[in-house]
C-alpha positions in Angstrom: -167.1 89.6 25.1 -167.5 88.4 28.4 -167.0 90.4 31.6 -164.8 88.8 33.0 -163.0 88.4 29.6 -163.1 92.5 30.0 -161.7 92.2 33.7 -158.1 90.1 32.2 -158.1 93.0 30.4 -157.3 95.4 32.9 -155.2 96.0 35.8 -155.2 95.5 40.0 -158.8 94.9 39.3 -160.9 95.2 42.6 -164.3 94.0 42.9 -166.5 96.6 45.0 -169.6 94.8 44.9 -171.3 92.1 43.0 -171.6 93.3 39.5 -169.2 96.4 40.3 -165.4 97.1 39.9 -162.7 99.6 40.1 -159.3 99.3 38.1 -157.1 101.0 36.7 -158.1 103.4 33.7 -155.8 102.6 30.6 -157.1 105.9 28.6 -154.5 108.1 31.1 -151.7 107.0 33.3 -153.4 106.3 36.1 -152.5 104.8 39.9 -155.6 105.3 41.3 -157.8 102.9 40.0 -159.9 105.8 38.7 -162.3 103.4 36.5 -165.4 102.0 37.6 -166.4 99.1 35.9 -170.3 97.9 36.1 -173.0 95.8 35.1 -176.5 97.0 34.0 -179.0 94.9 31.8 -176.3 92.7 29.8 -174.5 96.0 29.4 -170.4 96.9 30.9 -170.7 101.0 32.4 -167.6 102.5 32.3 -166.6 105.7 34.3 -163.2 107.4 34.9 -163.4 109.8 37.6 -160.5 111.1 35.6 -162.7 112.5 32.7 -161.6 110.1 30.2 -164.5 108.4 27.6 -166.4 105.8 27.2 -164.7 105.9 23.6 -160.9 106.4 24.7 -161.0 103.2 27.4 -162.4 100.8 24.7 -160.1 102.1 22.8 -157.0 102.0 24.2 -158.0 98.5 25.3 -158.0 97.7 21.3 -162.2 96.9 21.8 -165.1 98.5 19.8 -168.3 100.2 22.0 -169.6 97.1 20.7 -167.6 94.7 22.7 -169.8 96.5 25.7 -173.3 94.0 25.6 -173.6 91.3 27.6 -175.6 89.1 27.5 -178.3 89.2 30.1 -178.3 85.5 31.6 -174.9 84.0 31.4 -172.7 86.8 31.3 -171.2 85.9 27.0 -172.3 87.3 24.4 -173.6 83.2 24.0 -171.4 80.6 24.9 -171.8 78.5 21.5 -171.0 74.9 21.6 -167.9 73.6 23.4 -165.0 72.3 21.2 -162.4 72.6 23.3 -161.5 72.9 27.2 -158.1 74.3 28.1 -157.2 73.2 31.8 -154.6 76.1 34.0 -153.9 75.9 37.7 -153.8 79.0 39.5 -150.8 81.1 41.4 -152.8 79.8 44.3 -152.8 75.7 42.9 -156.6 76.3 42.1 -158.6 75.1 39.1 -159.9 77.2 36.6 -159.8 76.8 32.3 -160.7 78.5 29.1 -163.1 77.6 26.8 -162.9 77.6 23.6 -166.8 77.0 21.4 -168.3 77.1 17.8 -168.2 79.6 16.4 -164.9 80.6 17.6 -165.5 82.4 20.7 -163.1 81.7 24.0 -164.4 81.8 27.4 -163.5 81.6 31.3 -164.9 79.3 34.3 -163.8 77.9 37.2 -165.7 74.9 39.3 -168.2 75.9 41.3 -167.6 72.8 44.0 -170.9 71.0 43.0 -169.4 69.5 39.6 -170.5 72.7 37.7 -168.9 75.8 36.5 -169.1 79.9 37.3 -168.6 81.9 34.3 -165.9 83.8 35.4 -163.0 83.3 37.2 -163.2 85.8 40.5 -161.2 84.9 42.7 -158.2 83.5 40.4 -154.6 84.6 39.3 -154.6 83.7 36.3 -151.3 82.1 35.8 -149.1 80.4 31.7 -150.7 77.3 30.2 -148.9 73.9 31.8 -146.9 76.5 34.3 -145.7 73.3 36.5 -144.3 71.8 33.6 -142.7 75.2 32.0 -140.9 75.3 35.4 -139.9 71.4 35.1 -138.3 72.4 31.7 -136.5 75.5 32.4 -134.8 73.8 35.7 -133.6 70.7 33.5 -132.1 73.5 30.4 -134.6 72.5 27.7 -135.8 75.6 25.8 -139.7 77.2 26.3 -141.1 77.7 22.4 -144.1 80.5 23.4 -146.9 80.4 21.2 -150.3 82.1 21.1 -153.1 79.8 21.7 -153.6 76.7 23.6 -154.5 74.9 20.6 -150.8 75.6 19.4 -149.1 75.0 22.5 -151.3 71.4 22.4 -149.7 70.5 18.9 -146.5 70.9 20.1 -146.4 69.1 23.3 -147.6 66.2 20.6 -144.9 66.6 18.5 -142.4 66.6 22.4 -142.0 69.9 22.7 -142.5 72.2 25.6 -144.5 74.9 25.0 -146.9 77.4 26.6 -148.9 80.2 26.5 -151.0 83.3 28.4 -155.0 82.8 28.4 -157.8 84.4 26.0 -154.0 84.9 22.8 -153.7 88.1 21.8 -153.2 91.6 23.8 -153.4 90.1 27.2 -150.2 90.0 28.5 -149.8 90.8 32.4 -146.4 91.5 33.3 -147.0 89.0 36.5 -146.3 85.7 34.1 -142.4 86.9 33.7 -142.1 85.2 36.3 -143.1 81.9 35.6 -140.3 82.3 32.5 -137.5 83.3 34.9 -134.0 82.0 32.8 -135.9 80.6 30.4 -134.2 79.9 26.6 -137.2 81.3 25.3 -138.3 80.5 21.7 -141.3 82.8 20.7 -143.4 82.5 17.9 -146.0 84.7 16.7 -149.3 83.9 14.7 -148.6 86.2 11.1 -151.1 89.4 11.3 -150.8 93.1 13.5 -152.3 92.1 16.8 -149.9 88.4 16.9 -146.5 90.5 15.7 -147.6 93.4 18.7 -148.1 90.5 21.3 -145.3 88.8 20.4 -143.1 92.4 21.0 -144.8 92.9 24.4 -143.7 89.4 25.2 -140.1 90.0 24.1 -140.2 93.2 25.9 -141.2 91.9 29.2 -139.5 89.0 29.5 -135.8 91.1 28.3 -133.5 90.8 30.9 -135.0 87.8 32.5 -135.4 85.1 30.2 -131.5 84.1 29.7 -132.1 83.5 26.2 -134.4 85.3 23.5 -135.5 84.5 20.4 -137.9 85.9 18.1 -138.9 82.8 15.4 -141.2 83.7 12.5 -142.6 80.5 10.4 -142.1 80.8 6.6 -144.8 80.4 4.5 -148.6 82.1 4.6 -149.7 80.2 7.1 -151.5 82.1 10.6 -150.2 80.4 13.0 -148.1 77.1 14.2 -150.8 75.2 13.2 -151.2 76.2 9.7 -147.9 75.7 9.8 -147.9 71.8 10.4 -151.0 71.5 8.4 -148.9 72.3 5.3 -146.2 70.5 5.8 -144.1 71.3 8.4 -142.3 68.8 11.1 -140.6 68.7 14.0 -137.9 68.2 11.9 -137.9 71.7 10.4 -138.8 73.1 13.1 -135.9 72.4 15.7 -134.0 73.2 13.0 -135.5 77.0 12.3 -135.3 76.9 15.9 -131.1 77.0 16.3 -130.8 78.8 13.3 -133.2 81.7 15.2 -130.4 84.6 16.3 -131.1 86.4 19.8 -133.0 88.4 20.2 -131.5 91.9 21.3 -132.6 95.7 21.4 -131.6 97.8 18.1 -128.7 99.6 20.2 -126.8 97.2 22.6 -127.1 97.3 25.7 -124.4 96.8 28.1 -124.7 93.7 30.1 -120.6 93.3 31.3 -121.9 94.7 34.8 -121.2 97.3 36.5 -117.9 99.7 35.8 -117.0 101.3 38.6 -114.9 104.6 38.6 -113.4 106.1 41.3 -113.6 109.0 42.5 -110.2 110.9 42.1 -110.1 109.6 38.5 -114.0 111.1 37.4 -112.9 114.0 38.8 -109.3 114.1 36.8 -111.9 113.3 33.8 -111.9 116.5 31.5 -115.4 118.7 31.6 -117.3 118.3 28.6 -119.4 120.6 27.3 -123.0 120.8 25.7 -123.5 122.0 22.7 -126.7 122.6 22.1 -128.5 123.1 18.4 -131.6 125.5 20.2 -129.8 126.9 22.9 -130.4 126.3 26.0 -133.1 123.9 25.2 -132.3 121.1 22.6 -128.8 119.0 23.0 -127.2 117.6 19.8 -127.0 114.7 20.5 -130.2 114.9 22.7 -133.6 112.9 23.1 -136.7 115.4 23.2 -140.4 115.4 23.6 -142.8 117.5 21.9 -146.3 116.7 23.9 -149.6 118.1 23.7 -153.4 117.5 23.0 -154.9 117.2 19.5 -154.8 120.3 17.3 -152.8 122.0 18.9 -150.2 122.8 16.3 -147.9 119.8 17.5 -147.0 119.1 13.4 -146.9 122.7 12.5 -144.7 123.8 15.1 -142.4 120.6 14.4 -142.2 121.8 10.5 -141.2 125.6 12.3 -138.6 124.3 13.8 -137.5 122.0 11.0 -137.2 125.1 9.0 -135.6 126.7 11.3 -132.4 124.0 11.8 -132.4 123.3 8.0 -132.0 127.2 6.9 -129.4 128.2 10.0 -132.0 130.2 11.3 -130.7 132.9 14.2 -133.2 132.1 16.2 -136.6 129.9 16.8 -139.1 131.3 19.2 -137.0 134.2 21.0 -133.6 131.3 21.7 -131.3 131.4 19.3 -130.5 129.0 16.8 -126.7 127.5 17.1 -126.4 124.3 14.6 -128.0 124.1 11.2 -127.6 121.0 9.0 -129.8 117.9 7.7 -133.3 117.0 8.7 -134.9 114.3 9.2 -139.5 114.3 9.0 -141.0 111.5 9.5 -144.6 112.5 8.6 -146.1 109.1 9.6 -149.9 109.7 9.9 -149.9 113.0 7.9 -151.4 113.1 4.5 -148.2 114.2 2.2 -150.0 116.6 0.3 -150.9 118.7 3.7 -146.9 118.2 4.2 -145.9 119.5 0.8 -148.5 122.4 1.6 -147.3 123.9 4.2 -143.5 124.1 4.0 -144.4 125.3 0.5 -146.2 128.2 2.9 -143.2 128.6 4.7 -141.1 129.4 2.0 -139.2 126.8 1.9 -137.1 126.4 -1.2 -135.8 123.1 -3.1 -131.8 123.4 -2.0 -132.8 123.3 2.2 -132.1 119.4 3.4 -134.7 118.2 4.9 -135.4 114.9 3.3 -140.0 114.2 4.1 -140.9 110.2 4.7 -144.2 110.0 4.8 -147.1 106.7 5.5 -146.2 104.0 7.5 -143.0 103.1 9.6 -141.3 99.9 7.7 -141.3 96.7 9.6 -137.1 97.2 11.3 -138.2 101.4 11.9 -135.4 101.6 14.6 -132.8 99.8 11.5 -134.5 101.8 8.8 -133.6 105.6 11.2 -130.5 104.7 12.1 -129.9 103.6 8.7 -131.2 107.5 7.2 -129.3 109.3 10.5 -126.0 108.1 8.8 -126.2 108.3 5.2 -127.6 112.0 5.3 -125.9 113.2 7.9 -129.0 114.6 10.3 -128.3 117.1 12.8 -132.2 116.4 14.1 -135.2 113.8 13.8 -138.2 114.9 13.9 -140.4 111.7 14.3 -144.9 112.2 14.0 -145.6 110.7 15.9 -143.9 108.2 18.3 -146.7 105.9 18.0 -146.0 105.1 14.6 -142.6 103.9 14.9 -142.3 102.6 17.8 -145.9 100.7 18.4 -145.4 100.4 22.0 -148.6 97.6 22.8 -149.0 99.1 26.5 -148.0 103.1 26.5 -148.6 102.7 30.4 -145.8 100.0 31.4 -143.1 101.5 32.1 -140.7 98.1 31.4 -141.9 98.5 27.6 -141.8 101.8 27.3 -138.6 102.2 28.3 -137.1 99.2 26.1 -138.4 101.1 23.5 -136.9 104.2 24.2 -133.9 102.9 24.3 -133.2 102.6 21.4 -134.1 105.7 20.2 -131.8 107.5 23.0 -128.5 104.9 21.5 -129.4 106.6 17.5 -128.8 109.9 19.4 -125.8 109.3 21.1 -124.0 107.6 19.0 -124.9 109.8 16.4 -125.0 113.1 17.8 -127.9 113.7 15.9 -131.0 115.2 18.0 -134.4 113.6 18.3 -137.3 114.9 18.7 -140.8 112.5 19.2 -144.4 114.6 18.7 -147.1 112.9 20.9 -150.1 113.1 22.6 -151.0 114.9 25.9 -153.0 112.7 28.1 -156.7 114.1 27.2 -158.6 114.1 31.1 -157.9 116.5 33.7 -155.4 119.4 33.4 -152.4 118.1 34.9 -148.9 120.6 34.7 -145.3 119.6 33.8 -144.4 115.6 32.4 -147.7 114.2 34.1 -149.1 116.0 31.3 -147.5 113.1 28.5 -149.6 110.4 28.0 -148.6 106.9 28.8 -145.3 105.9 31.4 -143.7 108.2 32.9 -140.7 106.2 31.3 -141.6 108.6 28.5 -140.4 111.9 30.8 -137.4 110.2 32.3 -136.0 109.1 29.2 -135.8 112.6 27.3 -134.1 114.6 27.7 -136.4 117.6 27.2 -140.2 118.2 27.6 -141.8 120.9 25.4 -145.5 121.3 26.5 -147.9 123.1 24.0 -151.4 124.4 25.3 -154.2 125.5 24.2 -155.9 128.6 25.7 -159.5 130.8 24.6 -157.4 133.1 22.4 -153.6 131.9 22.0 -151.4 128.5 22.4 -148.4 128.3 24.4 -145.8 126.8 24.9 -142.8 125.8 27.3 -140.0 123.2 28.2 -138.7 121.0 30.9 -135.2 120.6 30.6 -132.1 117.9 32.1 -129.9 120.1 30.3 -130.1 124.0 29.8 -132.6 126.6 30.9 -136.8 125.4 31.3 -138.7 128.0 28.9 -141.4 129.7 30.8 -144.7 129.3 29.3 -145.0 131.6 25.9 -146.9 132.5 23.5 -147.6 131.2 19.7 -147.8 133.1 17.2 -149.5 131.6 14.5 -149.7 132.7 11.0 -152.3 131.7 9.4 -151.4 132.6 5.5 -148.0 131.7 5.4 -148.1 129.0 8.3 -144.8 130.1 9.9 -144.5 129.5 14.2 -142.8 133.2 16.1 -142.6 134.4 19.4 -145.7 136.2 21.2 -143.7 137.0 24.3 -143.5 135.2 27.5 -147.5 134.3 29.3 -146.8 137.0 31.7 -146.0 139.6 29.6 -148.7 139.3 27.3 -151.9 138.4 30.4 -150.1 142.0 31.9 -150.7 143.3 28.8 -154.3 142.2 28.0 -155.0 143.2 31.9 -153.9 146.6 31.1 -156.2 147.2 28.7 -158.3 145.9 30.2 -157.8 148.3 32.9 -158.2 151.7 30.4 -161.5 149.9 29.4 -162.6 150.2 33.4 -160.8 153.4 34.7 -163.9 156.4 33.8 -163.7 157.9 36.7 -160.4 158.1 39.9 -161.0 154.5 41.1 -158.0 152.9 44.0 -156.5 149.7 43.6 -158.9 147.6 45.4 -161.7 148.6 42.9 -159.8 147.8 40.4 -158.9 144.4 41.4 -162.9 144.1 42.3 -163.2 144.9 38.5 -161.0 143.2 37.0 -161.8 139.4 36.9 -160.6 137.8 34.5 -156.6 138.4 35.6 -155.1 137.5 38.8 -154.6 140.4 41.4 -150.9 140.0 40.8 -151.7 140.4 37.2 -153.4 143.2 38.3 -151.1 145.1 40.3 -148.2 144.4 37.6 -150.7 145.3 34.9 -150.8 149.4 37.3 -147.5 149.3 37.2 -146.6 149.2 33.8 -149.7 151.7 32.9 -147.7 153.8 35.3 -144.6 154.1 34.0 -145.5 154.1 30.1 -147.0 157.5 31.4 -151.0 156.4 30.2 -152.9 156.4 33.5 -152.0 158.8 36.9 -152.3 158.3 41.0 -153.0 160.9 43.4 -152.3 159.8 47.5 -150.4 158.8 50.0 -151.1 154.7 49.6 -151.7 155.0 53.0 -155.1 153.6 55.1 -157.2 156.1 54.8 -155.4 158.0 51.7 -155.2 154.8 48.8 -153.8 156.2 45.1 -156.3 157.1 42.7 -155.6 155.8 39.7 -157.6 157.9 36.7 -156.3 158.2 32.8 -154.3 160.8 31.6 -156.1 163.0 29.0 -154.8 161.1 26.4 -156.2 158.4 27.4 -159.8 159.7 28.9 -162.6 158.3 26.8 -164.7 155.3 27.0 -164.9 155.8 23.0 -161.3 155.6 23.0 -161.1 159.4 21.0 -157.3 160.7 19.8 -156.6 164.7 21.4 -155.8 167.2 19.4 -154.1 169.9 20.7 -155.6 173.7 20.8 -153.3 176.4 20.5 -153.2 178.8 23.8 -153.3 182.6 23.5 -151.0 183.6 27.1 -152.2 186.9 27.7 -156.3 186.0 29.7 -158.4 189.2 31.0 -159.1 188.7 34.8 -162.6 190.0 34.6 -165.6 188.4 33.4 -168.7 190.6 32.4 -165.6 192.9 30.8 -163.2 193.3 28.4 -162.6 190.2 25.7 -162.8 186.5 26.5 -159.3 184.1 26.4 -159.0 181.2 25.1 -156.7 178.3 26.8 -154.9 175.6 26.2 -157.8 172.3 25.9 -157.0 168.1 24.8 -161.0 168.4 23.0 -161.8 165.4 21.0 -161.3 166.0 17.1 -165.8 164.9 16.6 -165.9 168.4 18.7 -164.7 170.3 16.4 -167.7 169.9 14.4 -170.5 170.9 16.5 -171.7 174.7 16.8 -170.4 177.4 19.0 -166.4 176.2 18.0 -164.3 177.9 15.0 -161.3 176.1 14.5 -161.4 174.0 17.1 -161.1 177.1 19.3 -163.6 177.3 22.2 -164.6 181.3 22.0 -166.9 182.8 24.4 -169.1 186.2 24.3 -168.8 188.6 27.1 -171.8 188.8 27.7 -173.6 186.0 30.1 -174.9 182.5 28.5 -178.3 181.8 28.8 -178.7 178.3 29.7 -181.2 178.2 27.1 -178.6 178.0 24.2 -178.8 174.8 21.9 -175.2 174.7 21.8 -173.9 172.0 24.5 -170.9 174.3 25.1 -172.8 177.3 25.9 -175.3 175.5 28.2 -172.2 173.9 30.2 -170.8 177.5 30.3 -174.4 178.6 31.5 -174.0 175.9 34.6 -171.1 176.8 35.8 -171.9 180.4 35.6 -168.7 180.7 33.8 -167.0 179.6 30.8 -165.7 176.8 29.9 -162.4 177.9 29.4 -162.4 179.8 33.0 -163.7 177.2 34.8 -160.7 174.8 33.8 -157.4 177.8 34.0 -159.4 177.6 38.0 -158.8 174.0 38.8 -155.0 174.3 37.3 -154.4 176.9 39.2 -155.9 175.3 42.6 -153.3 172.3 41.5 -155.8 170.3 39.5 -157.6 168.6 42.5 -160.3 165.7 43.2 -163.9 167.0 42.5 -166.7 165.3 44.1 -169.5 164.3 41.8 -171.9 162.1 43.8 -171.5 159.0 45.8 -168.7 157.3 45.2 -168.0 159.2 41.8 -164.9 161.5 41.4 -163.3 163.9 38.3 -159.5 164.2 38.0 -159.9 165.7 35.0 -161.9 168.4 34.6 -160.4 169.1 31.8 -161.1 166.2 29.9 -164.8 165.8 31.6 -166.0 168.8 30.3 -164.9 168.5 26.7 -167.5 165.8 26.0 -170.7 167.7 24.7 -173.0 164.2 26.6 -171.8 165.3 30.2 -173.7 164.6 33.2 -175.4 168.0 34.0 -175.1 167.0 38.1 -171.9 166.6 36.5 -171.4 170.5 36.1 -173.4 170.8 39.4 -171.2 169.1 41.2 -168.6 170.5 39.7 -170.7 174.7 39.3 -171.0 174.2 43.2 -166.7 173.1 43.8 -166.3 176.5 41.4 -168.5 179.0 44.3 -165.5 178.6 47.0 -163.3 180.3 44.5 -166.2 183.2 43.3 -165.1 187.3 45.0 -167.3 189.0 46.3 -168.7 190.7 43.9 -170.3 187.1 42.2 -166.6 187.7 39.9 -163.3 184.0 39.8 -160.7 186.4 41.2 -158.0 187.3 38.9 -155.9 183.6 37.3 -151.9 183.3 37.4 -150.4 182.7 34.3 -148.6 178.8 35.6 
């Protein structure tokens, strides 16, 4: 690979210095010349500012990483012995040459003005081979034969036929070459190999609608190209007969060529309204074309097979939307193993009587025609192509014209048969993009479909959303994958899931009363709006409570209710109550009250049958029982302290700088309550003691 050869593969190349360039990146739908190209120490260095990996860029050009190595002295891997020189004239009448070497190789050069050559075409706008003669032939209505390579073109010229090619052969077609073939009677003869057929298809797509007529002619026999065919007995007479018999190339489905058909507005308004019929409510229409796009390993094929099963079985709904139509489904698995497809349908519970028709392996030669035939014979209401590129084999996914022409036959099949066609396709690998911009390739893909389904993989879940031409956009929805059955279900909207996750985080955070601002400061994994929604939901569900006026100086204070308190997630049980409470503290029987006590506290000393009982004697502070220790610090039984707190309206008790208690019952039921908290509660209780040191009488509430 030579630097000039490499630059020929790129679009909108701009030189920024002697050995540095910018160009459109072929690995994503680039509009900003994001690719930097630099020659350093005999290597081509690539850097995409949108984040594409070098390996992906090289693969998009049909090259290998080894092609990035250059010879440091002459910008080539070794020129070899010159075998032939093919002279061109560029768009500005500047000369340049394609040099063929032995061993077989090619490079480009231009005159240096001093009788020598410079081995690059900097400042040259490449053109077709013998382009000046081609224009003369078109003017006289002489057929033009397009072949791959100057050697083949020269063989045809030697027979008195007009022929041309593009510099550097297969895969190097540029759309500006099309202008030279405007109005041509064009015969395209591809080389008999994969790159040759792909190259011919690229030329056909580029020239269709511009050339007066296009014929795609396959040579008989096993020869690789036109030179092989002539060497094996072919001649001008046979070739002219083959050209005359070659059919005119047309897209698989006819595209109207008879001009605009205008309808007066008044007549249009009188036409009956056509109702839109859906297969999948508000999402996929009958006779529609849609695309499901995601990055690799997100689950596109898994979701597609789930949808195929739902349509074939006539399930009531899929991902929260009704299945309206049911019937036969075609599933073309063009890159997955047959055994894996079989296993997945078995895991999902598919039965033999379901009308699902499956093809695994590569697509046939005339794939579009065969697809139409299969749809008609099976009476399919849906066909899934997994993936698109394995069927269409679009040479340049970023070329709007080529993509539009390849998708047009699929759209025609859908519209004419009423079968919905779902295309499985990749999303861009680079920087994350939203909506239709996330789909790999030209915007023609997004523009051609009726529905774009976009899947994403997040840290803990996967989502899907849709952009609709008809119906209603599917909001970003969480997918619930069952690893055992392979089934995909509706996991709720992304907003619902995020609000629920945020709610759990709030409950974990609320160890004490906090304002909404303090909660938002403590929840860093969710947006402020999500935190606010989660707080409202928790209030509605009764999992948290709030106090305050919600105003400046008196903001709302949020706290967990008793059943959600404690940082260990304990469940709580209710303690029976004795309805009478003695007014004395040192005299008479002591009292019991209702408390929400963690179950494990029932095993602690001093608790009998989950009841908090205290003797009528003053409690010693040095006892081992934690509840008795708490009572000693408070100067009264725990039950009495709680009753006082309730009698006062369950107020918030300050515990220290920035710490408050809104649920004294829960605080005092914990065996590990901090002594500093008990001291703060004791200080608060002092204000309610009578002159004799006893707590005031309790008014049964």
